Structure formats: C-alpha cells, structure tokens
N, C-alpha and C positions, 0 to 999 in steps of 0.2 A: 504494499500499500504506500502510495506517495504521500509524503507529509505536505502540509500547507506551505512550509518554507521552500521545499523543493519545487512545488508547483509554481510558487511565486517567482522563483529564480528562472524557471523555464519560460514563463510568460514574459518576464522582463527581457530575457535573452531574445525571444522571437520578436517582440515588439521593437526593441532597439535595432535589430537587423532590418526589419521592414521599414522603419522610419529612415534609417540611414540609406538604404538602397533606393527607396521610392522617392524620398524627399531631398535629403541632403547631398546625395551623390549627383543630383541634377541641378544643384545650385552652383553657380560659378561666379562668385563676387570678384570683380576686377579681372576675370579670366583665369584665376588660379587659386582662389580661396574656396575650399570645400570643407565646411565644418564636419568634424568626425564625432558626432554625438554618441556613437555606440560605446565610446570609452566610459560613459556613465555606468555601464555594467561593471567595470573594474572598480569603480568608486562605491557602488551600492552592494557589491557582493559581500555576504556575511563574513565577519572577521574570524569567527571560531570554526568555520568549516574547514575541512581537510584541504591542505595546500595542493595536493596532487589533483583533486577534482577541480580546484580553482584554475590551475594551469591548463588542464584539459578543456574546461569550459572556455578559457581565454583563447586557446588554440582554435577551437571550433568556431568561436565568434569571429576571430580574424580570418579564418579560412572561408567562412560563409560570406563575409564582406568581400574578400578577395574573389571569390567565385562570381559574385554578381558585378563586381567592379572591374574584373579582368586585370588584376594587378599582381599576378604571379607570386602569391604568398608573402608579399611585403607586409600586409596588415597582420597576418598570422605571426610573422617574426617579431614585429613590434609589440603586439599584445602579449605574446608569450614572455618576451623580455620584461615588460612592465609587470606582468603577473609574478614573475620571479623576483623582481625588485620591490614589489609592493610592501613586504614586511619591513624592509630597510627604510622605505620612504615613510611608512607609518611610524616607525620608531623616531625618525627625525622630526615628524610633525607633531606627534602626540606625546613623545617622551615616556616617562614612567607611568602615565595613565594607562598605557596599553597593557600593562602587566595585570591589571585587575580582571577578575573573571567576568564581571558584568559590564565590561567596557563596550560602549556603543559610540559610533562616530557622531550620532545625533546629540550625545551628551557633552560634546566638546564645544569650544567657542566657534563662532562663525569664522573668525580669522584662521583658526587651525584647519577647519574644513575647506576653506577656500585655498589655503596654501597646499593642502594635500591634493585637491583636484587640479590645481595649477601645475604641481610637479608631475602628476600623472600625465597630464596632457602634453606638457612641453618635452618631457623625456620621450614619451611615445613619438611625438612629431619629429624630434631630432633623429631618432632611430629610423622612423619611416622615410623621411625625406633623404637621409643619408643613404639608405638602401635604394631609394627610387632614382636618385640622381647619380650616385656612386661615382663621384669625381671630386677630388680635393681641389681641382681647378675652379669648381663652382661653389666654393664654400659660402660666398656671399649670397648666392641664390638659395642655398640650403637654409641659411640663417634667415633670409627674407621670408621664405615660405614657412619656416618654423614659427617665426614671430607672428606673421599676419594670420596664418591658418590657426595657430594656437590661440590667439586673441579671440578670433571668431568662434572657435570651438568653446573657449572658456565662457564667453558671454552667453552663448545659446545654452550650454550645459548648466550654467548658474540659473538661467531662466527656467529650464526644464526641471532642475533640482528643486527650485522653489515652488514651482507649479505642482510637482508630484510628491512633495514632502508631507510627512504626517505631522499635523499640527499638535504641539503640546498644549495641554490646557492646565 
C-alpha cells in the first residue's frame, strides 16, 4: 500500500514534469532564458527519506525532462549532482538545526529557505550550462546563462513556492 507521503511525492514529480515540459520549456525570454521550475522537486523532497531513493527520483526527473527537451541527459546529470550535494547544501544553510529529528524546512527562516533554494538553482544551472556549452572559451556565456536563467528560475520558483505552501496558523 502506498503511503500518503509517497503519493504526494509522485504527484509533485509528475506535475512538475508536465509544467516544465508544456509551459516553461516553451518560454524563451530574450531568446535564451528558460526557467527550470522542476528543481522545486529537489527543494520540496522530504529530508528524512532515504538518500538512494532521492537520487533515483532526481535521476528520473532529469531524464524525463531530458527526454521531452531533447537535451541528451544534461538535466539528469545536473539533477543527480544536486541530489548528491543536497545534504552539504542543507548543512551550509540550516546549520545545526538539521540534526534535530523533527526538522522541517518550513520551520526555518524565510532567508534560510531562500538561500537554500538559490544555491540549489545556481549550482544546478552552473553544472547544466557547463555541460551544455562544454567550452572554457565560452565561460562568459556560461556565466551569463547561469545568472539570467537562474534569476528567472528563482523568481518563478519563489512565486510557485509561495502559491503552493501550506499556511501556518
């Protein structure tokens, strides 16, 4: 029997792929900025879940986006790398709070949450665009794409995060 948490993860997984593929892959701000909101899956994934499943989910997420985007496993490589680095990024953002059993991202400050999401996005984009362009001669182009696509992804992700967050009363 599938638990509610697992069902919720599957629904988020599928919805983020659908939204990314049908909406955001078709947006081209200024000819090269495509927000990658599917990264919210890496932000929302439960902290206490098994790491191997998280890396597997991340690989499948990236692979599905690659399949629909025709990007030859670049998304998969970047999402798996971020999934692997996520614990270190979380330790950097949340510090010793992460050690508590009942730790939740929603129980941290807004600034910590935004820094966490920002690091996930910009590290992912640095890996993604470095693999996409794959030339040290084009370092400025890589940095330009990382900066502008990262900012667009961050703004839209913050809006979606706010829209779909559970309100505390």
